[in-house]
Each structure stands twice: as structure tokens, then as C-alpha cells.
C-alpha positions in Angstrom: 87.1 105.3 101.6 88.7 105.4 99.0 91.8 107.5 97.8 94.1 108.5 95.1 96.7 110.5 94.7 99.4 110.9 92.1 102.9 112.3 92.5 105.6 114.1 90.9 108.8 113.0 91.8 111.0 116.1 92.7 114.3 117.0 90.1 115.4 120.1 91.2 114.2 121.8 88.3 111.0 123.2 86.7 108.2 120.2 86.5 108.0 119.2 82.8 105.0 117.3 81.5 106.6 114.0 81.1 107.7 113.6 84.2 108.0 110.7 86.4 105.6 109.9 89.5 104.1 107.8 91.7 100.7 106.3 92.0 98.9 106.1 95.6 95.9 104.3 96.2 94.8 103.9 100.3 91.2 102.2 100.7 90.4 100.2 103.5 93.6 100.4 105.7 95.5 99.3 103.0 97.8 101.7 100.8 99.3 100.1 97.2 101.8 102.5 95.6 104.2 101.9 92.6 106.9 103.5 94.8 109.6 101.6 96.1 109.6 98.6 93.2 111.7 96.4 91.8 111.9 96.9 88.9 111.0 101.0 89.2 107.7 101.5 88.2 107.8 105.0 88.2 105.2 106.4 85.2 104.7 109.4 83.2 102.5 110.9 86.2 100.6 113.0 84.3 99.8 110.8 81.4 99.1 108.3 83.8 96.4 110.8 85.4 94.4 110.8 82.4 94.6 107.4 81.5 93.1 106.3 84.9 90.0 109.1 84.8 89.6 108.5 80.8 89.3 104.7 81.8 87.4 105.2 85.3 84.6 107.3 83.3 84.2 104.5 80.1 84.0 102.1 83.0 81.1 103.8 84.5 79.7 105.7 81.7 79.8 103.2 79.2 78.5 100.3 81.7 82.3 98.2 80.7 82.5 95.1 83.3 86.4 96.0 83.9 89.1 98.5 83.0 93.0 97.7 83.3 95.1 100.8 84.2 98.5 100.5 83.7 100.7 103.5 84.1 102.6 105.0 81.3 105.8 103.5 81.1 105.5 101.4 84.3 104.5 98.0 85.1 102.4 99.2 88.1 98.8 97.3 86.7 94.9 98.0 88.7 92.2 96.5 87.6 88.9 97.6 88.7 85.9 95.1 88.0 82.3 95.6 87.9 80.7 92.3 89.9 77.6 91.2 89.8 76.3 93.7 92.3 77.4 96.8 90.2 80.1 97.7 92.4 84.0 98.0 91.2 86.5 95.6 92.6 90.1 97.4 92.6 92.6 94.0 92.5 96.5 94.4 92.6 97.9 91.1 91.7 94.9 89.6 91.7 94.2 91.2 95.7 91.5 92.9 96.4 92.3 96.4 97.5 88.6 97.9 98.1 85.2 97.2 96.5 83.5 100.6 96.0 80.2 101.8 94.3 80.2 104.0 91.4 80.1 107.6 93.3 82.8 107.1 95.2 84.9 105.8 92.7 84.8 108.6 90.0 85.1 111.1 93.0 88.9 109.4 94.2 89.7 109.1 90.7 88.6 113.3 89.8 90.2 114.6 92.5 93.5 113.0 92.6 93.8 114.4 88.7 92.0 117.6 89.5 94.9 118.4 92.7 97.8 117.6 90.4 96.2 119.8 87.5 95.4 122.6 90.1 99.0 122.3 91.0 101.6 121.9 88.7 98.9 122.8 85.6 100.0 126.6 85.6 104.1 126.4 85.2 103.5 122.5 83.0 106.9 122.5 81.2 106.8 120.9 77.4 104.9 121.2 74.5 101.0 121.3 75.9 99.9 117.5 74.7 99.9 115.8 78.4 98.5 118.9 79.9 95.9 119.3 76.9 94.8 115.6 77.1 94.1 115.9 81.5 92.6 119.2 81.0 90.2 117.3 77.9 90.1 114.3 80.4 88.8 116.4 83.0 86.1 118.4 81.1 85.1 115.2 79.7 84.3 113.4 83.5 82.8 116.5 84.3 80.0 116.5 81.1 79.8 112.4 81.3 79.7 111.6 85.0 79.5 114.9 86.3 76.2 114.0 88.6 77.8 110.9 90.6 80.6 113.8 91.2 80.6 115.3 94.8 80.9 119.3 94.5 83.1 121.0 97.6 81.2 123.0 100.2 82.0 126.8 99.6 83.6 128.7 102.7 
């Protein structure tokens, strides 16, 4: 099962929309993260969440062959490549981390981005540009590929 997380690096102050954070992906018993790398690969986490989700939505909705995710203000890169079977191969440094179907990929990307917004969106300091961008991208995902999203069970 594919799991994606965005983590804000604590600064001891209010969380700002341009704060740095880390991207973590867990799949097939392997974890790849931007954390603890040299050079530092932290990224502007709220912009990165929007970039990842927007790229995945385009990959699926437009049936593109590949998408490269480069964490905002970071050298951390993942590639999402559609194979001949129509599945998505997720690679890091030319190594396949996992192969997933469209539904698993969009749910992991959407849930990670939505979780970040749910945790920090209400009290996010700054001009609002990054927050508005992520809110727009979440809405765009619901409208363009919402049929692939799994709704959480009530109760």
C-alpha cells in the first residue's frame, strides 16, 4: 500500500505558508524521504504538496506518460512513469520504489495534501498564496479525478 506524508519542520513559531518540511513516501516496505540528506533536501512544504497533487492529477486526467516531482526549493526528485500496462512506476534515483494503479496513487497524493491542509490550514501565517494554491489544487483534484477518490467511511 502506498502512503505519502508531508511533514512541517518545527521552528518554535507559528507555521508559515512558506515553511520548510519533508516529503516521505512508503511503499512495498521501502521508505524514501527528503529527510536526513546531504545536501539538505527540505522543501517549501505547502507549495510542494500542491505541486505533487497537481502533477498527479494531470498525469491521470490527461493520461500523460510521466511526471517529475521536484520538491519546491529542493533537489529531492521523484518520477512517476506510466508503464505499458497503464500502471504508474514511482522512481527515485532511477530505482523503482513501487508500481501502483491510478486509484492508489491519487488517493495517496490527495490524502497527504488534504491531511496537511487539515492540520495547518486554519492557522497558517502568511499572505495566503500557498494556502489558496493548495486549496485550489485539492478542489481541482475532486472535480477532475474525484471518481477515483475513496470516500472515508462515516462513523
